C-alpha positions in Angstrom: 200.1 -24.9 -199.5 198.5 -25.9 -196.2 195.4 -24.2 -194.9 194.4 -23.5 -191.3 196.3 -23.4 -188.0 198.8 -26.0 -187.1 197.8 -27.6 -183.8 199.6 -31.0 -184.1 196.3 -32.9 -183.6 194.3 -32.5 -186.8 195.6 -32.8 -190.3 195.3 -29.5 -192.2 193.9 -29.4 -195.8 196.1 -28.7 -198.8 195.2 -25.9 -201.1 195.8 -26.7 -204.8 195.6 -24.1 -207.6 195.0 -25.4 -211.1 195.4 -23.6 -214.4 191.9 -23.9 -215.7 188.3 -24.5 -214.6 188.1 -27.5 -216.9 190.9 -29.2 -215.0 189.2 -28.4 -211.7 185.8 -29.9 -212.8 187.5 -33.0 -214.3 189.4 -33.6 -211.0 186.3 -33.0 -208.8 184.2 -35.3 -211.0 186.7 -38.1 -210.7 187.4 -37.5 -207.0 184.6 -39.8 -205.9 186.7 -42.7 -207.1 189.2 -42.0 -204.3 187.0 -43.8 -201.7 187.3 -47.1 -203.7 190.9 -47.6 -202.7 192.3 -48.4 -199.3 195.2 -45.8 -199.6 192.9 -42.9 -200.5 189.6 -43.9 -198.8 189.9 -41.0 -196.4 191.0 -38.4 -198.9 188.4 -36.0 -200.3 188.4 -33.0 -202.5 186.1 -29.9 -202.3 185.7 -27.0 -204.7 186.8 -23.5 -203.6 183.8 -21.8 -202.0 183.0 -18.2 -200.8 182.2 -17.7 -197.2 178.5 -17.6 -197.9 178.7 -20.8 -200.0 180.6 -22.5 -197.1 177.8 -21.5 -194.7 175.1 -22.8 -197.0 177.0 -26.1 -197.6 177.6 -26.6 -193.9 173.8 -26.3 -193.3 173.2 -28.8 -196.0 175.7 -31.2 -194.5 173.9 -30.8 -191.1 170.6 -31.7 -192.7 172.2 -34.7 -194.5 173.6 -36.0 -191.2 170.2 -35.7 -189.5 168.5 -37.6 -192.3 171.3 -40.3 -192.5 170.9 -40.8 -188.7 167.1 -41.3 -189.1 167.3 -43.6 -192.2 170.5 -45.7 -192.0 169.4 -47.8 -195.0 169.5 -44.8 -197.3 172.6 -43.2 -198.9 172.3 -39.4 -198.7 174.3 -36.9 -200.8 174.2 -33.3 -201.9 173.4 -32.5 -205.5 172.6 -29.1 -207.0 172.2 -27.5 -203.5 169.7 -30.2 -202.3 170.0 -33.2 -200.1 169.1 -36.3 -202.1 169.0 -40.0 -201.2 169.0 -43.5 -202.8 169.1 -47.0 -201.3 172.5 -48.0 -200.0 174.6 -50.4 -202.1 177.6 -52.4 -201.1 180.9 -50.8 -202.3 183.8 -53.0 -203.0 187.1 -51.5 -201.8 190.2 -52.8 -203.7 193.6 -53.1 -202.1 195.4 -51.5 -205.0 194.3 -48.9 -207.5 193.4 -50.0 -211.0 196.3 -49.4 -213.3 195.7 -46.4 -215.5 196.0 -47.6 -219.0 195.9 -45.6 -222.2 192.5 -43.9 -223.0 193.0 -44.0 -226.8 195.3 -45.1 -229.6 197.5 -41.9 -229.4 198.2 -42.5 -225.7 198.9 -46.1 -226.3 201.4 -45.2 -228.9 203.1 -42.6 -226.7 203.3 -45.2 -223.9 204.9 -47.8 -226.2 207.5 -45.2 -227.4 208.3 -44.1 -223.8 208.7 -47.7 -222.7 211.1 -48.3 -225.6 213.0 -45.1 -224.8 212.3 -43.8 -228.3 211.6 -40.1 -229.2 208.0 -39.1 -229.4 207.1 -37.4 -232.7 205.5 -33.9 -232.3 202.4 -35.0 -234.2 201.4 -37.3 -231.3 201.1 -34.3 -229.0 198.0 -32.1 -228.9 200.0 -28.9 -229.6 201.1 -28.1 -233.1 204.7 -28.7 -233.9 207.0 -25.7 -233.8 208.9 -24.9 -236.9 212.6 -24.3 -236.5 214.1 -20.9 -237.3 215.7 -22.2 -240.5 212.2 -23.3 -241.7 210.7 -19.9 -240.9 213.4 -18.1 -242.9 212.9 -20.5 -245.9 209.2 -19.7 -246.0 209.7 -15.9 -246.1 
């Protein structure tokens, strides 16, 4: 869902609704990696904020911009509601994103089975396997 008024000049933000707060925090935590790739260097993600939180954040951004203008050798950022800084470091921007490989043995096994077009056994998924109705009637 797009947010804002369509004027044909500016790009409007996209509102994304996720199922859990854990998913939101995971995505926001990893969103800083978007700037490391040419295709997504101008993409950014922000958490949902109330009107008061947006006003407070806007003031912090104004302070951050003033400080960054005065000290171009420092990298300024907002952390825990405060403007912080550290010395600037060179950031290497790659032309292509890193391939996302398996994070563990289970994911590697699932990827191998998918590549071979083989069925994936239920025990490899996080959810417990469902018993068929014939198994349920046998156990009663």
